[in-house]
LOTIVEX-151336 format. One record per atom (N, C-alpha, C, O): z, y, x; residue in three letters. Coordinates in steps of 0.05 Angstrom, whole numbers, plus 5000, padded with zeros to 4 digits. Layout:
<nodes>
ZYXALA;...
</nodes>
This chain:
<nodes>
459246944865MET;457447124879MET;457047014908MET;458946954922MET;454546984915HIS;453846874942HIS;451246994952HIS;449347034937HIS;451247054978GLY;448747154990GLY;448047444984GLY;445747524987GLY;450047594975GLU;449547874968GLU;450148054992GLU;451747985010GLU;449048294991ASN;449648505011ASN;451448704999ASN;450848824978ASN;453748735011ILE;455948894999ILE;456849115019ILE;456949065043ILE;457449345008LEU;458449565024LEU;461249645014LEU;461649694991LEU;463049655033ILE;465849755028ILE;466250015042ILE;465550045066ILE;467350215029VAL;468050465041VAL;471050495040VAL;472250515019VAL;472250505064SER;475150535066SER;475750725090SER;474950655112SER;477050945084TYR;477451145106TYR;478851015130TYR;477951055152TYR;480950865125THR;482250725147THR;481450435146THR;481050325124THR;481250305168PHE;480450025170PHE;481449915196PHE;481450065217PHE;482449675197PRO;483449565222PRO;481449595245PRO;479049565241PRO;482449655269PRO;485249645277PRO;486949895271PRO;489249915280PRO;485950085256GLU;487650315248GLU;489650225227GLU;489250035212GLU;492050355227LYS;494050295208LYS;493350405181LYS;491750595179LYS;494450285160GLY;493950395133GLY;493850175112GLY;492649965117GLY;495150225089ILE;495250025068ILE;492549965057ILE;491749735051ILE;490950185053GLY;488250155042GLY;486549985060GLY;484949825051GLY;486750035086GLY;485249885105GLY;485949595105GLY;484149425107GLY;488449535103ARG;489349255102ARG;488349125077ARG;487248905078ARG;488649255054ARG;487749135028ARG;484749065029ARG;483948845021ARG;483149245040TRP;480249205040TRP;479249035064TRP;477048935063TRP;480849015085ALA;480248825106ALA;480548545095ALA;478948365102ALA;482548505079LYS;482948245067LYS;480648175047LYS;479647955047LYS;479948375031PHE;477748325012PHE;475148265028PHE;473648085021PHE;474648425050ALA;472348375066ALA;472348095078ALA;470247965078ALA;474648005087LYS;474847735098LYS;473947525078LYS;472447345085LYS;475047545054TYR;474447335034TYR;471747375020TYR;470547175011TYR;470747615019ILE;468047665009ILE;466047535028ILE;464147405020ILE;466547565054ALA;464847445074ALA;465047145074ALA;463047005076ALA;467447035070LYS;467846745069LYS;466446625045LYS;465746395044LYS;466046795024ASN;464546705000ASN;461546695005ASN;460046624986ASN;460646765029GLY;457846745035GLY;456246995031GLY;453846985026GLY;457647225033ASN;456347485030ASN;456347645056ASN;458047595073ASN;454447825059ASN;454348005082ASN;455848255075ASN;455248385055ASN;457748335091VAL;459548565085VAL;459048785106VAL;459348735130VAL;458349015096ASN;458249255113ASN;460649435106ASN;461349455082ASN;461849565125VAL;464149735120VAL;463650005133VAL;462950025157VAL;464050225118ILE;463950495129ILE;466850585130ILE;468250585109ILE;467750675153CYS;470450775156CYS;470551005176CYS;468551055190CYS;472751145177HIS;473051355196HIS;473351235224HIS;474351015227HIS;472651385244ARG;472751295272ARG;475551185279ARG;477551315273ARG;475550955291ARG;478050815297ARG;478850855326ARG;477050835344ARG;481350915331LYS;482250955358LYS;483950725369LYS;483950675393LYS;485250585352ASN;486850355361ASN;485150125370ASN;482850095360ASN;486149965388GLN;484649735398GLN;485249485382GLN;483549305380GLN;487649465371TYR;488449225357TYR;490749285339TYR;492549445346TYR;490849165315ASN;493249175299ASN;493648905286ASN;492248715292ASN;495648885269LEU;496448625258LEU;494248485241LEU;494448245236LEU;492248645232TRP;490248525215TRP;487348535227TRP;485448505213TRP;487248575253SER;484648585266SER;483048325264SER;480648325261SER;484548105265ASP;483147845264ASP;481747795237ASP;479847635236ASP;482647925216ASP;481447885190ASP;478547975189ASP;476947865173ASP;477848165205ILE;475048275205ILE;473348165228ILE;471148265232ILE;474447975242ASN;472947855264ASN;471047645254ASN;471647405255ASN;468847735243SER;466847555230SER;464047655235SER;463647905235SER;462147485239LYS;459447565243LYS;458147665218LYS;455947785218LYS;459547625195TYR;458547725170TYR;459747985161TYR;459148095139TYR;461448105178ILE;462748365172ILE;461748565193ILE;462148525217ILE;460448775185HIS;459248975203HIS;460549245197HIS;460549345175HIS;461649365218ILE;463049625215ILE;461349855224ILE;460049845245ILE;461350065207HIS;459850315213HIS;461850545213HIS;462950605192HIS;462350665235GLU;464350885237GLU;463051155233GLU;460751195241GLU;464551335221ILE;463651615218ILE;465951785229ILE;468251715229ILE;465152025238SER;467152205249SER;467152465233SER;465152555223SER;469552575230GLY;469752825216GLY;472452955223GLY;474452825226GLY;472453215225PHE;474853355233PHE;476853385210PHE;476053435187PHE;479353355217TYR;481553425199TYR;483953485216TYR;484653325234TYR;485353715211PRO;487653785228PRO;489853575227PRO;490953525206PRO;490453455250LYS;492453245251LYS;495153345242LYS;496753195230LYS;495753595247ILE;498453705240ILE;498953695210ILE;501253675202ILE;496853695194LEU;497253695165LEU;497953415155LEU;498553375131LEU;497753215172THR;498552945165THR;501352875175THR;502352655172THR;502753085186GLN;505353035197GLN;507453225185GLN;506653415171GLN;509953175190ASN;512053365184ASN;512653525209ASN;513753415228ASN;512053785209PRO;512453945233PRO;515453955240PRO;517153995223PRO;516053915266LYS;518853895275LYS;519754125292LYS;522154185293LYS;517954275305ASN;518754495321ASN;517254745313ASN;515554745296ASN;517954975326ILE;516755225319ILE;513755225322ILE;512255325305ILE;512855115345TYR;509955115350TYR;508554955328TYR;506455045317TYR;509554725321GLN;508254555300GLN;508354695273GLN;506454675257GLN;510554835267LYS;510654975241LYS;508655205240LYS;507455245219LYS;508355345262ILE;506455565262ILE;503555455259ILE;501955565244ILE;503055235273LEU;500355105272LEU;499855005244LEU;497655025233LEU;501854895232TYR;501654785204TYR;500955005185TYR;499054975169TYR;502355225186ILE;501855445168ILE;499155565173ILE;497655645154ILE;498355585198ALA;495755705205ALA;493455535193ALA;491555655182ALA;493655275195TRP;491555105185TRP;491455115154TRP;489355095142TRP;493755135142ILE;493755165112ILE;492255415104ILE;490655415085ILE;492755635118LYS;491355885112LYS;488355865117LYS;486755965100LYS;487655745139ILE;484755715146ILE;483355545125ILE;481255625115ILE;484455305119LEU;483155125100LEU;483055245072LEU;481255195057LEU;485155395065SER;485255515039SER;482955725035SER;482055765013SER;482055845057LEU;479956045056LEU;477155915054LEU;475356025042LEU;476855685067ILE;474155565069ILE;473655325052ILE;471455225050ILE;475755215039CYS;475454965023CYS;476455004994CYS;478355154989CYS;475054874976ARG;476054874949ARG;477554614944ARG;477254414958ARG;479154614923GLY;480654374917GLY;482954334936GLY;483654514951GLY;484054094936SER;486354034954SER;485454034983SER;483453914991SER;487054174999ILE;486454185028ILE;487753945043ILE;487453925067ILE;489153775028TYR;490553555040TYR;488953295039TYR;489953075045TYR;486453315030ASP;484653075029ASP;483253055056ASP;481753225065ASP;483852825070LYS;482752795098LYS;479752765099LYS;478652785121LYS;478452725076SER;475552695077SER;474152955069SER;471752955063SER;475653175070ILE;474553435061ILE;472153525076ILE;470453665066ILE;471953445102PHE;469653525119PHE;467853285125PHE;466253305144PHE;468053075110LEU;466552835116LEU;463952795100LEU;462452605104LEU;463452975081GLU;461252925062GLU;458652875076GLU;457252675070GLU;457853055094LYS;455253025107LYS;455052775123LYS;453052625121LYS;457052715139ALA;457052475156ALA;457052225139ALA;455652025145ALA;458652225117PHE;458851995100PHE;456151945086PHE;455151715086PHE;455052145074LEU;452552105059LEU;450252015077LEU;448651845069LEU;450252125101GLN;448152045120GLN;448351745127GLN;446451595127GLN;450851665134LYS;451251385142LYS;450851195117LYS;449750985120LYS;451851285094ALA;451651115070ALA;448651075063ALA;447850855056ALA;447151285064ARG;444251265058ARG;442851065077ARG;441150905069ARG;443651085102GLU;442550905123GLU;443150615117GLU;441450445118GLU;445750555111VAL;446550285105VAL;445450185079VAL;444549955078VAL;445450345058LEU;444350265032LEU;441450195034LEU;440549995022LEU;439950345049SER;437050295052SER;436450055069SER;434849885062SER;437750035092LYS;437249825111LYS;438049555102LYS;436749355107LYS;440249545087HIS;441449285080HIS;441149215050HIS;442149015041HIS;439649375035ASN;439149315007ASN;441749254992ASN;442049044980ASN;443649434994ILE;446249394982ILE;446149394952ILE;444949564939ILE;447349184940LYS;447449164911LYS;450149244899LYS;450349334877LYS;452249204915TYR;454949264906TYR;456349454926TYR;456449394950TYR;457349674916LEU;458749874932LEU;461649904922LEU;462149954899LEU;463549864940PHE;466449904934PHE;467450134950PHE;467050144975PHE;468850324937ILE;470050544951ILE;473050554943ILE;473650564920ILE;474750544963THR;477650554958THR;478750824965THR;477950944986THR;480450934949CYS;481551194953CYS;484551194946CYS;485351064927CYS;486051354961ALA;485451594976ALA;484251535003ALA;484451305012ALA;482951735017PRO;482252005007PRO;480351994983PRO;478551824982PRO;480852174964PHE;479452154938PHE;476652264939PHE;474952174923PHE;476052454956ARG;473352564956ARG;471252364964ARG;468852394957ARG;472052154977LEU;470051944984LEU;468851824959LEU;466451764958LEU;470451794938ALA;469451694912ALA;467451894900ALA;465451814890ALA;468152154902TYR;466352364892TYR;463652364907TYR;461552384895TYR;463852334933TYR;461352314949TYR;459652074941TYR;457252084941TYR;461051854936GLY;459651614928GLY;458051644902GLY;455951524899GLY;459151794883ILE;457851844858ILE;455151974863ILE;453151924849ILE;455052154883LYS;452552294889LYS;450252114897LYS;447852184895LYS;450851874906LEU;448851684915LEU;447551524892LEU;445551394896LEU;448851524869LYS;447951354847LYS;445151434837LYS;443651264827LYS;444451684840SER;441851774830SER;439651694850SER;437251714844SER;440351614874GLU;438451554895GLU;438051254899GLU;435951164908GLU;440151094893PHE;440050804898PHE;440950644874PHE;442450744857PHE;440050404873ASP;440750224851ASP;442950034860ASP;442449824872ASP;445450104855PHE;447749934863PHE;449849954841PHE;449850144825PHE;451649764841PHE;453949754823PHE;456349874837PHE;457149764858PHE;457450084827LEU;459550234841LEU;462350174829LEU;462850224805LEU;464050074846THR;466850024839THR;468650214855THR;468450224879THR;470350354841ILE;472250534853ILE;475050414851ILE;475950344829ILE;476450394874ASP;479150284875ASP;481150504878ASP;481350634899ASP;482650564856PHE;484750764857PHE;487350634866PHE;488750514849PHE;487950654891ARG;490450544901ARG;492750734894ARG;495050644891ARG;492250984891ASP;494251184885ASP;493351374863ASP;490951384857ASP;495151514850PRO;494451724831PRO;492851944845PRO;493452004868PRO;491052074831TRP;489552294842TRP;490852554835TRP;492952624846TRP;489752704816THR;490752974810THR;493552974797THR;494953184799THR;494352764785TRP;496952754771TRP;499252644788TRP;501452624779TRP;498652574813GLY;500652454830GLY;502352654845GLY;501852904844GLY;504352554859GLN;506152724875GLN;505252734904GLN;505952924919GLN;503552544913GLY;502652544940GLY;500252704945GLY;499052814927GLY;499452714971TYR;496952854979TYR;496953144971TYR;494753264967TYR;499253264969GLY;499453554964GLY;499153634935GLY;499253874929GLY;498753444917TYR;498253524889TYR;500653634874TYR;500353754853TYR;503053584885SER;505353694873SER;505853994880SER;507554124869SER;504354094900ILE;504854364909ILE;502354544909ILE;502654784912ILE;499954434904ILE;497554604904ILE;497454764879ILE;498654694859ILE;495954984879SER;495655164856SER;494055034834SER;492554844839SER;494555114809PRO;492955014786PRO;489955044790PRO;488454874782PRO;489155264803HIS;486255314807HIS;485155094826HIS;482954994820HIS;486555034847ARG;485554824865ARG;485654544852ARG;483854384855ARG;487754494837LYS;487954244823LYS;485654214802LYS;484653994798LYS;484954434790GLN;482754424770GLN;480154334784GLN;478554194772GLN;479654434808SER;477254364823SER;477254054828SER;475153934825SER;479453944835ASP;479553654840ASP;479453504813ASP;478453284812ASP;480453624792SER;480353494766SER;477453454757SER;476753254744SER;475753644763LEU;472953624757LEU;471653394772LEU;469953244761LEU;472453364798MET;471453144814MET;472452874802MET;470952684800MET;474952874796GLU;476152634784GLU;474752544759GLU;474152314755GLU;474252734742LYS;472852684716LYS;470052564721LYS;469352374708LYS;468652674740LYS;465952574746LYS;466052284756LYS;464452124749LYS;467952234773VAL;468251964785VAL;468851764763VAL;467651554761VAL;470851824746VAL;471651634725VAL;469451594705VAL;469051364696VAL;468051804698ASN;465951774678ASN;463351644688ASN;461951514672ASN;462851664714GLU;460251564724GLU;460451314741GLU;458351184747GLU;462851234749ALA;463150984764ALA;462550754745ALA;463050774721ALA;461550524755ASP;461050294738ASP;463550144732ASP;463850024710ASP;465450144750LEU;467950004746LEU;470250144761LEU;469950234784LEU;472550174747ILE;474950294759ILE;477050074762ILE;477749954742ILE;477950024786ILE;480049824790ILE;482449954803ILE;482250174815ILE;484849824800SER;487249934813SER;489249704814SER;489349524797SER;491049714835PRO;493249524836PRO;495549604819PRO;497549454817PRO;495349834806SER;497549934789SER;496549964760SER;494650094754SER;497949824742ILE;497349844713ILE;497850124703ILE;496350214685ILE;499850264713SER;500450534704SER;498150724710SER;497550904694SER;496850694733ILE;494550854740ILE;492250814720ILE;491051004710ILE;491650554714LEU;489550494695LEU;490250604667LEU;488450714654LEU;492650574659ASN;493450674632ASN;493150974631ASN;492251084611ASN;493951114652TYR;493651404653TYR;490751484651TYR;490051664635TYR;489051364666LEU;486251434666LEU;484851374640LEU;483251534630LEU;485651154627LYS;484451084601LYS;485351284580LYS;483751344562LYS;487751374582LYS;488751574563LYS;487551844567LYS;486751984548LYS;487351924592LYS;486252194599LYS;483252204593LYS;482352414583LYS;481851994599TYR;478951994595TYR;478351794573TYR;477151584577TYR;479251864549SER;479051674526SER;476251614518SER;475751414504SER;474351784526ASP;471551734519ASP;470351514536ASP;468351404529ASP;471551464559ALA;470551254577ALA;471250984565ALA;473350944554ALA;469350794568SER;469750524557SER;472050384571SER;472150384596SER;473950274556THR;476150134568THR;475249884582THR;476749774599THR;472849794577ASN;471849554590ASN;471149614620ASN;470649424635ASN;471149864627ARG;470549944655ARG;473049964672ARG;472850054695ARG;475349884661PHE;477849894677PHE;478949614680PHE;478949454662PHE;479849554705ALA;480849284710ALA;483149294730ALA;483049444750ALA;485149134725TRP;487449114743TRP;486748914765TRP;486148674759TRP;486849004790VAL;486448824813VAL;488848864831VAL;488949044847VAL;490848684829PRO;493448734843PRO;493148704873PRO;491248594883PRO;495248804886HIS;495548734914HIS;496048434916HIS;496648304896HIS;495748324939ALA;495948034942ALA;497047954969ALA;497348124987ALA;497647694972PHE;498547594998PHE;496347415008PHE;494747304993PHE;496347375034ASP;494247205047ASP;495646955058ASP;497046965077ASP;495046735045LYS;496346485053LYS;495646405082LYS;497146245094LYS;493446505092ASP;492746445120ASP;494746555140ASP;494846465163ASP;496246755132GLU;498146885150GLU;500746715152GLU;502446775170GLU;501146525135PHE;503546365135PHE;503246115152PHE;501145985151PHE;505246055168PRO;505145805184PRO;504845565165PRO;505645575142PRO;503645355176ASP;503245105160ASP;505844995150ASP;506044895128ASP;507845005167THR;510544905160THR;512545115165THR;512645245186THR;514245155145ILE;516345355147ILE;519045235140ILE;519345115118ILE;520945255158GLN;523545145153GLN;525245355138GLN;525845565150GLN;525845295113LYS;527245495097LYS;530245505103LYS;531445295107LYS;531345745105ARG;534245775109ARG;535745685085ARG;534645675063ARG;538245615088LYS;539945535066LYS;540045765046LYS;539845995053LYS;540445695021LYS;540545895000LYS;542946075004LYS;544945995015LYS;542646314994ALA;544846514996ALA;547446404985ALA;547446274964ALA;549546454998GLY;552146364989GLY;553146105001GLY;555446034998GLY;551245965016GLN;552045705028GLN;552745735057GLN;553145535071GLN;552945975067GLN;553846015095GLN;555546275096GLN;555446435077GLN;556946305117PHE;558646535119PHE;557146795124PHE;557847005112PHE;555046785140GLU;553647035147GLU;551747105124GLU;550446935112GLU;551447365118ILE;549647465098ILE;547547635113ILE;548147855122ILE;545147535114LYS;543047675129LYS;540947785110LYS;539947655092LYS;540248045114LEU;538348185097LEU;536148305115LEU;536748395137LEU;533748315105ILE;531548415121ILE;529748615105ILE;529248565081ILE;528848825118TYR;526849005107TYR;524448995126TYR;524749045150TYR;522148925115ALA;519648915132ALA;517449075118ALA;516548995096ALA;516649295130GLY;514449445118GLY;514749745125GLY;516149825143GLY;513249905110THR;513150195115THR;515850325108THR;517050255088THR;516650505125ILE;518950675119ILE;517950935107ILE;516751105122ILE;518350975082TYR;517051195067TYR;518651455070TYR;521051455078TYR;517351675064ASP;518751935063ASP;521051915043ASP;520751795022ASP;523252035050GLY;525652025033GLY;527351785039GLY;529451745025GLY;526651625059TYR;528251385065TYR;531051445074TYR;532851275073TYR;531451695084GLU;534051765094GLU;536151755072GLU;538551715078GLU;535351795047PHE;537251785025PHE;538351495022PHE;540751455017PHE;536551305025PHE;537451025023PHE;539150945048PHE;541150815045PHE;538251035072ILE;539750975096ILE;542551085094ILE;544550955101ILE;542851335084SER;545451455081SER;547151295062SER;549551255066SER;545951205040GLU;547451045020GLU;548150775032GLU;550350675026GLU;546450655048LEU;547050405060LEU;549250425080LEU;551050255082LEU;549250645096ILE;551350695115ILE;554050725100ILE;556050605108ILE;554050875079ASP;556450915063ASP;557450655051ASP;559850605051ASP;555550485042THR;556350225031THR;557650045051THR;559649925046THR;556450035075LEU;557549875096LEU;560349975105LEU;562049815111LEU;560650235107LYS;563250345114LYS;565350275094LYS;567650225100LYS;564550275068THR;566450205047THR;567249915049THR;569549845046THR;565249735053ILE;565849455057ILE;567649405081ILE;569449235080ILE;567149555102GLN;568749525126GLN;571649595120GLN;573549485131GLN;572049785102SER;574749875095SER;576149685076SER;578549625080SER;574749595055VAL;576049435034VAL;575949135039VAL;577548985029VAL;573949045055ASN;573648765060ASN;572548715088ASN;570248645091ASN;574248745109PRO;573348725137PRO;572048455143PRO;570148445159PRO;572948245131LYS;571847975137LYS;568947965128LYS;567247865142LYS;568448065103THR;565648065093THR;563948245110THR;561648185116THR;565048475118PHE;563548655135PHE;562548525161PHE;560248575169PHE;564248365173GLU;563548235198GLU;561148045195GLU;559747985214GLU;560747945170ASN;558647745165ASN;556047855154ASN;554247705147ASN;555848125151ILE;553448245140ILE;551748365162ILE;552748485182ILE;549148335159ARG;547248445178ARG;544648525164ARG;543448365149ARG;543748775170PHE;541148875160PHE;539248905183PHE;539749035202PHE;536948775181ASP;534848805201ASP;532348935189ASP;531548885166ASP;531149115205PHE;528749265196PHE;526449205215PHE;526849205240PHE;524149145204TYR;521649105220TYR;519549285209TYR;518749265185TYR;518549475225SER;516749675214SER;515049795236SER;515849815259SER;512549875229LEU;510850035246LEU;511650335246LEU;510750485263LEU;513250405226SER;513850685222SER;515850785243SER;517350635255SER;515851055247GLU;517751185265GLU;520551155254GLU;521051215230GLU;522451065270SER;525151005260SER;527351135277SER;529651095272SER;526651295298GLN;528651395316GLN;530751565302GLN;533151545309GLN;529851715283HIS;531751895268HIS;533851725254HIS;536251785255HIS;533051505242TYR;534951325228TYR;536751175248TYR;539151135243TYR;535651095270GLU;537250965290GLU;539451145301GLU;541651055307GLU;538751395304ASN;540751595314ASN;543051615294ASN;545451635302ASN;542451615268LEU;544551625248LEU;546351375249LEU;548851395247LEU;545151145253ILE;546650895254ILE;548450885278ILE;550750795277ILE;547450975301VAL;549050985326VAL;551451175322VAL;553651105329VAL;550951395309LYS;553051595304LYS;555251475287LYS;557651545291LYS;554551305268GLU;556551185250GLU;557750925261GLU;559450805248GLU;556950845285GLY;558050605297GLY;557150345284GLY;558650145284GLY;554750345273LEU;553750105258LEU;551349975272LEU;549749845259LEU;551050025298ILE;548749935312ILE;548449625312ILE;546249525315ILE;550649485308LYS;550549185307LYS;550149085279LYS;549748845274LYS;550149265259LYS;549949195231LYS;547249265219LYS;546249145200LYS;545949475230MET;543349565221MET;541549595245MET;541849775262MET;539749405248ILE;538149385273ILE;535149425267ILE;533949285251ILE;533949615280PHE;531149675277PHE;529549535299PHE;530249535322PHE;527349405290ASN;525649255308ASN;522749345304ASN;522049445283ASN;521049315325ASN;518249365322ASN;516949155304ASN;517948935302ASN;514749235292ALA;513249045275ALA;512248815293ALA;511648845316ALA;512048575280ILE;511048345295ILE;508848215278ILE;508648275254ILE;507148045291PRO;504947925276PRO;505947775251PRO;508147675250PRO;504147765231ALA;504947665205ALA;506147385206ALA;508247325194ALA;504847205220LYS;505846925221LYS;508646915234LYS;510346755225LYS;509147075254ASP;511847085266ASP;513847205247ASP;516147115245ASP;512947415232LEU;514747545213LEU;515547345191LEU;517947335183LEU;513647195181PHE;514247015159PHE;516046785167PHE;517646695151PHE;515846705192LYS;517746505202LYS;520546625203LYS;522546495195LYS;520646875212LYS;523247015214LYS;524447065186LYS;526847055183LYS;522747135167LEU;523747195140LEU;525446965129LEU;527347015114LEU;524646725135THR;526046495124THR;528946465135THR;530446295126THR;529546625155GLU;532246615166GLU;534246795150GLU;536546805156GLU;533146935130TYR;534747135116TYR;535347045087TYR;533946885075TYR;537647145077ASP;538447085050ASP;537047255029ASP;536447155007ASP;536547505036TYR;535247685018TYR;533247865033TYR;533747925057TYR;531247955020THR;529648185030THR;530348415012THR;530348394988THR;530848645024PHE;531448885008PHE;529149085011PHE;528049125033PHE;528449204989ILE;526249394988ILE;527149644973ILE;527949634950ILE;526849874986TYR;527450124974TYR;524850274969TYR;523250314987TYR;524450364944PHE;522150534937PHE;523050794925PHE;524750794908PHE;521951014935PRO;522551274922PRO;521151284895PRO;519551104888PRO;521851484879GLU;520851514852GLU;517751484850GLU;516851344831GLU;516351604868LYS;513351604865LYS;512151324869LYS;509751294862LYS;513651124879PHE;512550864883PHE;513750654863PHE;513250414867PHE;515250744843LYS;516550554826LYS;514750374809LYS;515550174798LYS;512150464807ASP;510250304791ASP;508150164809ASP;506050074799ASP;508750134835PHE;506850014853PHE;507949764866PHE;509649774883PHE;506949534856ILE;507849274867ILE;506249214891ILE;503949134889ILE;507349254914SER;505949224940SER;505748934949SER;507048764938SER;504248894970THR;503748624981THR;506348494989THR;506648254986THR;508248654999LYS;510748535010LYS;512248374989LYS;513548174995LYS;512048454963PHE;513348304942PHE;512248024940PHE;513747824939PHE;509648004939TYR;508347734936TYR;508947554960TYR;509147314957TYR;509047674984GLU;509547525008GLU;512347395008GLU;512647165014GLU;514347555000VAL;517047445000VAL;517547254977VAL;519147064978VAL;516047304955ILE;516247114932ILE;515046844939ILE;516046634932ILE;512846854955PHE;511646604964PHE;513646444980PHE;513646194979PHE;515246584996LEU;517346445012LEU;519846384997LEU;521746265007LEU;519946464971LYS;522246424953LYS;524746544964LYS;526946424964LYS;524546794974ILE;526846944984ILE;527547144963ILE;525847314955ILE;530047144953PRO;530847334932PRO;530547624942PRO;531047684965PRO;529647794923ILE;529248084929ILE;531548244919ILE;532548204897ILE;532348434935ILE;534148644926ILE;532548904925ILE;531949024946ILE;531748984902TYR;530149224898TYR;531849464892TYR;533449454873TYR;531649684907ILE;533149924902ILE;531150144895ILE;529450224911ILE;531250244871GLY;529450444861GLY;529750494831GLY;531550374819GLY;528050664820ASN;528250724792ASN;526650514776ASN;525050364787ASN;527250504750ARG;525850324732ARG;522850384731ARG;522050624730ARG;521250184731GLY;518350214730GLY;517049934732GLY;518349734725GLY;514549924739GLU;513149664740GLU;514549474760GLU;514649234754GLU;515449574783VAL;516749404803VAL;519249274791VAL;519649034793VAL;520949444780TRP;523549354768TRP;522949144746TRP;524148924746TRP;521149204728ASP;520549024706ASP;519448754716ASP;520148544705ASP;517748764736PHE;516548514747PHE;518748334759PHE;518748094753PHE;520548444774ILE;522648284787ILE;524648184766ILE;525347954766ILE;525348364747HIS;527348284727HIS;526248074708HIS;527547874702HIS;523848124698LYS;522547944679LYS;522147664690LYS;522547464676LYS;521447654715ASN;520747394727ASN;523047264743ASN;522747054755ASN;525447394742LYS;527847294754LYS;527447234784LYS;527747014794LYS;526747444798LEU;526047424827LEU;528047564845LEU;527547594869LEU;530247654833GLY;532247784850GLY;533847994834GLY;534147964809GLY;534948184848TYR;536648394836TYR;535148664836TYR;533448714853TYR;535748834816CYS;534649104815CYS;536949294812CYS;538549274793CYS;537249494830PHE;539349694829PHE;538149964832PHE;536250004848PHE;539150164818SER;538350434823SER;539950524848SER;541950394855SER;538950734861LEU;540350824886LEU;543250904880LEU;544950854897LEU;543651024857SER;546351124850SER;548350894846SER;550750934850SER;547350664837GLU;549150434832GLU;549150224854GLU;550450024853GLU;547550274875PHE;547150074896PHE;549849994909PHE;550349754911PHE;551450184916LYS;553950124930LYS;555749944913LYS;556649734923LYS;556250014889SER;558049864872SER;556949584866SER;558449384866SER;554349564862GLN;553149304855GLN;552949124880GLN;553248884878GLN;552349244903PHE;552249084927PHE;554948974935PHE;555148754945PHE;557049134930LEU;559749034935LEU;560348794918LEU;561648604928LEU;559448794893LYS;559848564876LYS;558148324885LYS;559048094884LYS;555748384894LEU;553948174903LEU;555148024927LEU;555147774926LEU;556048164947VAL;557148034971VAL;559847904965VAL;560747734981VAL;561047974943SER;563547844935SER;563147624915SER;565047514904SER;560547544911ASP;559847324893ASP;560647384864ASP;561147194849ASP;560647634856GLU;561347714829GLU;558847734811GLU;559047744787GLU;556447734823ILE;553947744808ILE;552347494814ILE;551347454836ILE;552147314794PRO;550647064799PRO;547647114802PRO;546647304790PRO;546346954818LEU;543446974821LEU;542046744806LEU;542446514813LEU;540446814786ASP;538846624772ASP;535946654781ASP;534446804769ASP;535246514803TYR;532646554815TYR;530646354804TYR;531146114801TYR;528246454798ASN;526046294787ASN;524446164809ASN;522546284819ASN;525045924816ASN;523645784837ASN;520845694828ASN;519245604845ASN;520345704802ASN;517845604792ASN;515745814786ASN;513745764773ASN;516346064795PHE;514446274791PHE;511746204804PHE;511646124827PHE;509546244789ASN;506846174798ASN;505746404816ASN;504546584805ASN;506146384842ILE;505246594860ILE;502346554868ILE;501146734880ILE;501246314864SER;498546254873SER;496446444862SER;494346494874SER;496946554838LYS;494946734826LYS;494847004840LYS;493047164834LYS;496647054858TYR;496647304873TYR;495747264902TYR;496347434920TYR;494447044908ASP;493346994934ASP;490747144937ASP;489147164918ASP;490247264961PHE;487847434966PHE;485247274960PHE;483347394950PHE;485147024968GLU;482746874963GLU;482146854933GLU;479846884924GLU;484246804917THR;483946784888THR;483147054876THR;481247064860THR;484547264884ILE;484047534874ILE;481147614881ILE;479847744864ILE;480247554905THR;477547634913THR;475447494897THR;473547624888THR;475847234892LYS;473847094876LYS;473747204847LYS;471547234836LYS;476047274836GLU;476147394810GLU;474747664809GLU;473447734790GLU;475147824831LEU;473948094833LEU;470848064834LEU;469448214821LEU;469947874850LEU;467047834853LEU;465747744827LEU;463647834819LEU;467147564813LEU;466147474787LEU;466047704767LEU;464247724751LEU;468147874768LEU;468248104750LEU;465948294754LEU;464548374735LEU;465448384779VAL;463348574784VAL;460648454779VAL;458748594771VAL;460348194785GLN;457748064779GLN;457248064749GLN;454948114740GLN;459247994733LYS;458947994704LYS;458448274693LYS;456648304677LYS;459948474703LYS;459548744694LYS;456748854701LYS;455448984685LYS;455848794725SER;453248884734SER;451048754718SER;448948884713SER;451348504712THR;449348364696THR;449148484668THR;446948524657THR;451448544656ASN;451548664629ASN;450348944630ASN;448949024611ASN;450749084652ALA;449749354655ALA;446649354656ALA;445349534646ALA;445549144669ASP;442649114671ASP;441449064644ASP;439049034642ASP;
</nodes>
């Protein structure tokens, strides 16, 4: 595909933080590099710069911002009395004036989005429209445009919609969920193509909407961007060839992370008790944009400030240089993310750093285990297994020949463009 006019709709987009924004900033980068003009509709951005701002610095990428109100308190965990009162008040207000889930941040964006989308579609003769969700209503709004314009519509389900645990769907009433289910059904039935980085999401949708053609579903995984890696990287010695054992976590700190931190603290205290020499040689480093003060306070309280160190996020190229100084990268996922293989996996695999995955069995566990890319432990067995690992009781059979090149963003983008071009041609 070359010389086409393309529109991407992503609620968050750099320099705002957000996984969806990063995913589609990368796609925008390589779609533009492929010789296409890219327009992006996103929510108004407040940040001046983030780690992926350079990806969209192109004369072929044009950003169109829209504004819409949504109570900020509903995107947070209320911590004091005032915040809790405000939180409850907004729940009551939105419950009275809105149908469906009140936790969808695009709930008041329909008018602004449709107005801007119509403007861009008309002015730029858009042939391909991509909408990534969550927020999910953006996809529903996009369906409304199909009767007015001739474009090929691709919906990117990064997360589960009505059947998921996030975005309030585990707590809203059946009546409200039914309202969103009707929107979900319309989106799945009327979109030209449904893509997702999760095979489990695609399988669920194909089963739930069995009347929909399975040819309209495609797996488009998360990916790594080789441009973010330094040209030359000096790799650290393999695990076990030095006295110090260094582990790193780089990425989002998810809700429920305190369970893992507590288990990690308990594990380190046990090692300190039974094997003081090994304890002296272990270090866990964290690099994240997420708020971490609560966890740091726990670590200080337990006297482990020199063993578990939180750092601010750093630019990708600097991070990847630093990653090579570590023996393992450790990744903890709560239950709701066990089937989501995120970008961070492909990045550390590219660097050939063994992964210690802590979580329940799912797509992530199977991917690591099948391809021999590290260790997989449930949270309940983490302490006992980690003690064996640092005592060299568990051998590591690492697959240095895993073909990571097929998960490069440039490759994935080319495959995506070929796919939508082929599908749109067949549709014509």
